[in-house]
C-alpha positions in Angstrom: 0.1 0.3 0.0 1.5 3.3 -0.8 2.4 6.2 1.7 -1.0 8.4 2.6 -0.4 12.1 2.8 -2.8 13.6 5.1 -3.6 17.5 5.3 -4.7 19.0 8.2 -6.1 22.4 8.6 -6.1 23.6 12.4 -3.6 22.7 14.9 -6.8 22.5 18.0 -8.0 19.4 19.4 -9.2 17.9 16.9 -6.8 18.0 14.6 -3.9 17.1 17.0 -6.5 14.4 17.9 -6.8 13.0 14.2 -2.9 13.3 13.5 -2.3 11.0 16.8 -4.8 8.7 15.5 -3.5 8.4 12.0 0.3 8.1 13.0 -0.6 5.2 15.8 -2.8 3.4 13.5 -0.8 4.3 9.9 3.2 4.7 10.7 4.0 5.2 7.5 1.6 8.3 6.9 3.0 11.8 5.7 1.0 14.1 7.8 1.1 17.8 7.6 -0.9 20.1 9.9 -1.4 24.3 8.7 -1.7 26.6 11.6 -2.4 30.3 10.9 -1.7 31.4 13.9 2.1 31.3 16.0 0.9 29.2 18.5 -0.6 25.6 18.5 -3.8 25.2 20.0 -4.8 29.1 20.6 -8.0 29.5 19.5 -11.1 27.5 20.5 -8.1 24.6 22.3 -7.0 27.6 24.4 -7.7 27.3 28.1 -9.2 30.5 28.7 -11.3 30.4 25.1 -13.4 27.9 27.0 -14.7 26.7 30.1 -12.8 23.8 30.2 -15.2 21.3 32.0 -15.2 17.9 31.3 -18.6 17.6 29.4 -19.3 14.3 30.6 -23.6 15.1 31.3 -23.5 15.0 34.9 -24.1 18.6 35.6 -25.5 20.2 31.8 -29.0 20.3 32.3 -29.1 21.3 28.5 -28.5 17.6 27.9 -31.2 16.5 29.0 -33.9 18.6 27.7 -38.0 18.2 29.6 -40.4 16.4 27.0 -44.2 17.7 26.9 -45.0 15.3 28.9 -43.3 16.3 31.4 -40.2 13.6 31.2 -36.8 14.0 30.8 -34.7 13.1 27.6 -31.0 11.5 28.5 -30.2 10.0 25.4 -28.0 12.8 24.9 -26.6 13.0 28.2 -25.8 9.4 27.5 -24.0 10.0 24.7 -21.7 12.5 25.8 -21.1 10.5 28.9 -19.8 7.9 26.8 -17.8 9.7 24.5 -15.7 11.8 27.5 -15.3 8.3 28.8 -13.4 7.9 25.4 -11.4 10.6 25.3 -10.2 9.9 28.9 -9.0 6.6 27.7 -6.7 7.7 24.7 -5.8 10.5 27.1 -4.8 8.1 29.5 -2.7 5.7 27.2 -0.8 8.6 25.8 0.1 9.7 29.1 0.6 6.0 30.3 3.1 5.3 26.9 4.9 8.5 27.9 3.9 9.9 24.2 1.9 13.2 26.4 3.8 14.8 28.6 2.8 18.0 30.4 4.1 20.6 32.7 1.1 20.6 35.5 -1.6 17.9 35.4 -3.9 18.9 31.8 -6.9 17.2 33.9 -8.1 17.5 37.7 -10.9 16.3 39.6 -13.9 18.5 40.4 -17.4 18.1 41.6 -19.7 18.6 38.9 -23.3 20.2 40.6 -26.5 20.9 38.9 -28.0 23.9 40.9 -31.8 25.3 41.0 -34.3 26.9 42.5 -38.4 27.4 42.5 -40.8 24.0 42.3 -41.1 23.4 38.8 -37.2 23.8 38.0 -36.8 21.1 41.3 -39.1 19.1 40.3 -36.8 18.8 37.0 -34.4 18.2 38.5 -35.0 15.3 40.6 -36.9 13.8 37.3 -33.3 14.1 35.8 -31.8 12.1 38.6 -33.9 9.6 38.8 -33.6 8.6 35.3 -30.0 8.9 35.2 -29.1 6.9 37.7 -30.4 4.1 36.3 -27.5 3.7 34.6 -24.0 2.7 35.4 -22.3 5.8 34.7 -24.9 7.8 36.5 -25.5 5.8 39.6 -23.1 8.1 42.0 -25.1 10.6 41.2 -26.2 12.2 44.4 -29.6 15.0 45.2 -30.5 16.7 47.7 -33.0 19.7 48.6 -31.4 20.0 52.2 -29.7 23.7 52.4 -27.4 22.5 55.3 -26.5 19.3 52.7 -25.7 22.4 49.5 -24.0 24.6 52.4 -21.4 21.9 53.1 -20.8 20.9 49.1 -20.7 24.7 47.7 -20.3 26.8 51.3 -19.4 30.3 49.1 -23.5 29.9 46.8 -25.3 29.6 50.5 -23.4 32.4 52.3 -26.1 35.3 52.2 -28.9 32.9 50.7 -32.0 33.0 52.5 -32.4 29.7 54.3 -35.6 29.0 53.4 -35.3 29.5 50.1 -36.0 26.4 47.4 -33.5 24.8 46.4 -32.0 21.7 44.4 -28.8 20.1 43.7 -27.3 17.4 42.5 -23.6 16.3 42.4 -20.9 13.9 40.8 -17.7 13.3 43.0 -15.9 12.5 40.0 -16.2 15.3 37.6 -13.3 17.2 35.9 -11.6 20.6 34.8 -9.3 20.2 31.6 -7.1 22.0 30.3 -8.1 21.0 26.5 -5.1 23.8 25.2 -2.3 21.7 27.3 -2.9 18.7 25.8 -3.7 20.0 22.3 0.4 21.2 22.7 1.2 17.8 24.1 -0.2 15.7 21.5 1.3 18.1 18.5 4.7 18.1 20.4 4.5 14.4 20.0 3.7 14.6 16.4 6.3 16.7 15.9 8.8 14.3 17.0 7.3 11.1 14.8 8.6 10.4 11.6 6.9 12.4 8.0 5.2 14.8 10.4 5.9 18.5 9.3 3.8 21.0 11.7 3.5 25.3 9.8 2.6 27.6 12.4 1.6 31.0 10.5 0.6 29.5 7.4 -2.7 30.5 6.2 -5.0 28.0 4.0 -6.1 30.0 1.3 -8.0 27.5 -0.8 -8.5 23.7 -1.8 -9.2 22.4 -4.9 -9.4 19.2 -7.2 -6.4 17.7 -8.3 -6.6 14.2 -10.1 -7.8 11.6 -7.0 -6.7 14.0 -4.6 -6.3 18.2 -2.8 -4.0 20.9 -3.8 -3.9 22.8 -0.9 -2.9 26.8 -1.5 -1.2 27.8 1.5 0.2 31.5 2.2 3.5 31.5 4.8 1.9 34.8 7.2 5.7 35.6 8.4 7.9 35.2 5.1 4.7 36.5 2.6 5.2 33.5 0.5 2.9 31.4 -1.4 3.1 27.7 -1.1 1.3 24.5 -2.8 1.3 20.7 -1.5 -0.7 17.6 -2.2 -3.0 15.2 -0.2 -4.9 12.2 -0.5 -7.1 13.1 2.2 -7.9 16.7 4.0 -9.3 17.3 7.5 -10.6 21.0 7.8 -10.3 21.3 11.7 -10.2 25.2 11.9 -13.0 25.8 14.5 -15.2 28.8 13.4 -13.3 29.3 9.8 -14.1 25.5 9.0 -17.4 26.6 6.8 -15.2 29.6 4.5 -12.7 26.3 3.9 -15.7 24.1 3.2 -16.9 26.6 1.2 -14.1 26.6 -1.0 -13.4 22.9 -1.4 -16.8 23.0 -3.5 -18.1 20.1 -2.9 -21.8 19.3 -2.9 -21.8 18.3 0.5 -20.7 21.5 1.8 -23.7 23.2 0.3 -26.6 24.8 2.3 -24.4 25.0 5.5 -24.2 28.7 7.2 -22.7 30.0 10.3 -24.1 32.0 13.3 -21.2 33.7 15.3 -21.1 33.4 19.0 -18.5 35.1 21.0 -18.7 34.2 25.3 -17.3 36.4 28.2 -16.7 35.7 31.9 -16.6 37.2 35.0 -13.1 35.8 36.7 -11.9 35.7 40.6 -7.9 35.4 41.3 -9.0 36.7 45.0 -7.4 33.5 47.2 -10.2 34.2 50.0 -13.0 33.7 47.4 -11.0 30.8 45.3 -10.6 28.9 48.3 -14.0 28.7 49.3 -15.5 27.1 46.2 -14.4 23.4 45.1 -17.0 22.8 42.5 -18.5 23.6 38.7 -21.7 24.1 39.1 -24.5 24.5 36.3 -27.5 26.5 36.4 -30.6 26.5 33.7 -30.1 28.3 30.7 -32.2 31.6 30.1 -35.1 31.4 27.5 -34.2 31.5 24.1 -30.2 31.1 24.8 -28.1 28.7 23.0 -27.1 25.6 25.0 -23.2 27.2 25.5 -24.9 30.1 27.3 -25.8 27.6 30.2 -24.5 29.8 33.7 -21.9 28.4 35.5 -19.8 29.1 39.1 -16.5 27.1 38.2 -13.4 26.5 39.8 -10.4 26.2 37.4 -6.7 25.0 38.2 -5.0 26.3 35.0 -0.8 25.6 35.1 -1.7 25.4 38.9 -3.0 28.4 39.7 -6.4 27.8 40.6 -9.3 30.5 39.9 -12.7 31.2 39.7 -15.1 31.7 36.4 -18.6 32.5 36.1 -20.6 32.7 32.9 -20.6 33.2 30.0 -22.4 36.1 28.8 -23.3 35.8 25.3 -22.0 38.6 22.8 -21.9 39.3 19.2 -19.2 39.4 16.7 -19.4 39.0 12.6 -15.4 37.5 13.8 -15.9 33.3 12.8 -12.9 33.3 15.2 -11.7 35.1 17.8 -8.4 36.3 16.2 -10.5 36.3 12.9 -11.6 39.1 10.5 -15.2 40.7 10.6 -15.2 40.1 7.4 -16.0 36.3 8.4 -19.8 36.5 8.1 -20.3 38.2 5.1 -17.8 36.1 3.1 -19.1 33.0 4.3 -22.8 34.1 2.7 -23.1 32.6 -1.2 -26.2 31.6 -2.8 -26.4 28.3 -1.5 -26.8 29.4 2.0 -28.7 32.8 2.5 -32.3 31.4 2.8 -31.6 28.8 4.9 -29.8 31.5 7.0 -32.5 33.6 6.6 -35.0 31.1 7.5 -33.1 30.4 10.5 -33.1 34.1 11.6 -36.8 33.9 11.3 -37.0 31.2 13.6 -35.1 32.1 16.4 -36.3 35.4 17.5 -36.0 34.5 20.8 -31.9 33.6 20.7 -31.9 37.1 18.3 -33.6 39.1 21.3 -31.7 37.3 24.0 -28.0 38.4 22.2 -29.6 41.8 21.9 -30.1 41.8 25.5 -27.1 40.4 25.9 -24.7 42.7 24.1 -26.2 45.4 26.0 -25.8 44.5 29.3 -24.7 46.8 31.7 -21.5 45.5 33.8 -24.1 46.0 37.1 -26.3 43.4 35.4 -23.7 40.7 34.6 -22.9 41.1 38.2 -27.0 40.4 39.1 -26.9 37.4 37.4 -23.5 36.1 39.5 -25.1 36.8 42.9 -27.7 34.5 41.7 -25.2 31.8 42.4 -22.7 33.9 45.4 -24.8 36.2 46.9 -22.0 37.6 48.9 -20.0 38.4 45.8 -18.6 42.2 46.0 -17.7 43.3 42.5 -14.2 44.5 43.1 -13.0 40.7 42.9 -14.5 40.1 39.7 -13.0 40.9 36.2 -14.5 40.7 33.0 -12.6 38.8 30.6 -13.7 37.6 26.3 -13.8 33.8 26.1 -13.4 32.1 22.4 -15.4 32.3 19.6 -18.2 29.8 18.3 -19.8 29.3 14.9 -23.5 27.5 15.2 -24.2 25.2 12.4 -27.3 26.9 9.8 -28.1 23.8 7.7 -30.4 23.8 4.9 -34.3 21.7 5.6 -36.5 20.8 2.9 -38.9 21.6 5.3 -37.9 25.4 6.8 -35.7 26.1 4.8 -32.6 26.2 7.1 -32.7 25.2 11.0 -30.0 26.4 13.6 -28.4 23.2 15.3 -25.9 23.3 18.1 -23.6 20.8 19.0 -21.0 19.6 16.2 -21.5 18.2 12.7 -18.8 16.4 10.3 -19.5 17.2 6.8 -17.6 14.6 4.1 -17.4 14.8 0.2 -18.9 11.2 -1.5 -15.4 9.7 -1.9 -14.4 10.6 1.8 -11.3 12.5 0.9 -12.3 15.8 2.4 -13.8 16.0 5.6 -14.9 19.1 7.7 -16.0 19.7 11.2 -18.8 22.4 11.7 -20.4 23.4 15.2 -19.2 23.9 18.7 -20.1 22.3 22.3 -19.2 19.7 23.5 -16.6 19.4 20.9 -13.4 19.2 22.8 -14.3 16.8 25.3 -15.8 14.5 22.5 -12.6 14.8 20.2 -11.9 11.3 20.4 -15.1 9.8 19.7 -15.7 13.0 16.8 -12.5 11.8 15.2 -13.2 8.1 15.5 -16.4 9.0 13.4 -14.6 10.5 10.9 -12.0 7.3 10.5 -15.3 5.4 10.3 -16.8 7.4 7.1 -14.1 8.1 5.2 -11.8 5.1 6.0 -14.2 2.6 6.4 -12.1 -0.3 5.0 -8.9 0.0 6.8 -11.0 0.8 10.0 -12.3 -2.6 10.0 -8.8 -4.7 9.3 -7.4 -6.4 12.2 -4.3 -4.3 12.5 -6.6 -1.2 13.3 -9.1 -2.9 15.2 -6.4 -4.3 17.1 -4.5 -0.6 17.4 -7.7 0.7 18.7 -8.6 -1.6 21.1 -5.3 -0.7 22.9 -5.7 2.7 22.5 -9.4 2.6 24.1 -9.7 -0.2 26.0 -13.8 -0.2 25.6 -13.5 0.4 21.3 -16.6 -1.2 19.7 -18.6 -1.7 22.9 -21.2 0.1 24.7 -20.7 1.9 27.8 -24.1 2.7 28.5 -25.5 -1.0 28.3 -22.6 -2.0 30.1 -22.4 -1.2 33.5 -19.5 -3.1 34.7 -17.7 -2.1 31.4 -18.0 1.5 32.4 -16.7 1.3 35.8 -14.0 -1.2 34.8 -12.3 1.9 31.8 -13.2 4.8 34.2 -11.2 3.1 37.2 -8.1 2.3 34.5 -8.5 6.2 34.2 -8.9 7.5 36.7 -5.4 5.9 37.6 -3.6 6.5 35.1 -4.6 10.3 34.6 -4.0 10.7 38.9 -8.0 11.6 39.1 -8.5 10.8 42.9 -12.7 11.8 44.4 -12.6 14.9 46.5 
């Protein structure tokens, strides 16, 4: 078999994960990675451009919507939780084999909690708890409506709160805080030590065009102002919000009808050690009506490079950029004949979201602080500062019945011949990156994925590969114990 040439666009966690998978499965592969910035993992994967939550559906209420009959749908939560367990298995393999090394732990244990108030929300949380604890991956979840118990879990949130207030909370003690930027940098660093792997920083992909049975990739060296050309048998577009524009440049029919709606996020951050030491959890509440899933309010402990801080948000903001370090022309330049109607249709159908974003953009510092006080009543404004986090692009997809629909989550778009694939969308991308990249392999390399050598290697890297952690309680607990030991995660 001739040596395959893979080109990965973007040096974030998605390309890093796919690059490692490909190199482990196909050691002779030639891999080229292009990144427009001068640093690896500096966009959505960067620690301060995301909340750092290891999304396992323990606390995120938007993953468990309530049905019209009042019951709770946990199907998405099960899938996301399983995917995060898969990510931990691959990270454990890389750490155990010494292929990934970080200066400080990139993943730390932290309680994951859901916190609500009001009879309706309490009823929802209890139903959610009852539905989820039927499965092994959630069986350790705790539920309480007792003020004193919650005060023991999160004292900072209970001080100054009326003890007669109707509240409820759930807790999972095996939650995590993840520095996705750190693990991304470590994976790219490992790839650079491998034969036939080249990583080009400060290189922007300007065009992707068909060439024979593969692709021609036109690149500009931004530091030297030089145009370059590369060729590939397979191209992966993992450029975060910038993936949509590059997908359009490829001109594959499967990419038509897609649009993007950019949303940026802001957080309040506290580094006052006297405050920070009083809270050790990631506590998620319920999203405001009409807000996107990424806007679920949460009060988080963050551990970055050994330094602990608190973060609250996000507060939604709007920008026409598709990347934090992008151009204000990103949105206008993404508009083409094939996606104008889907985007207009989606806009008409999501008036509540538009209204919510307008309200968020014009919030005063006092408004933002008032939202924080619902979670931390005794908060002092001088302890907190506003930071701008990453940029996300929500997918707008052509729909026969509705013209266009706004979709949350991530989606893989690939050509009919499976020689190019692009990842569109946002949360919970980084946490589920390994499962998403396994889906890319399944879609684009089905025969090789089914081969004995690839199957054997994947089971070495991911012990649960090919098996369900949802239906197999014993396997779920075994793999969780394995990753906890290797990654040195201990319950608080």
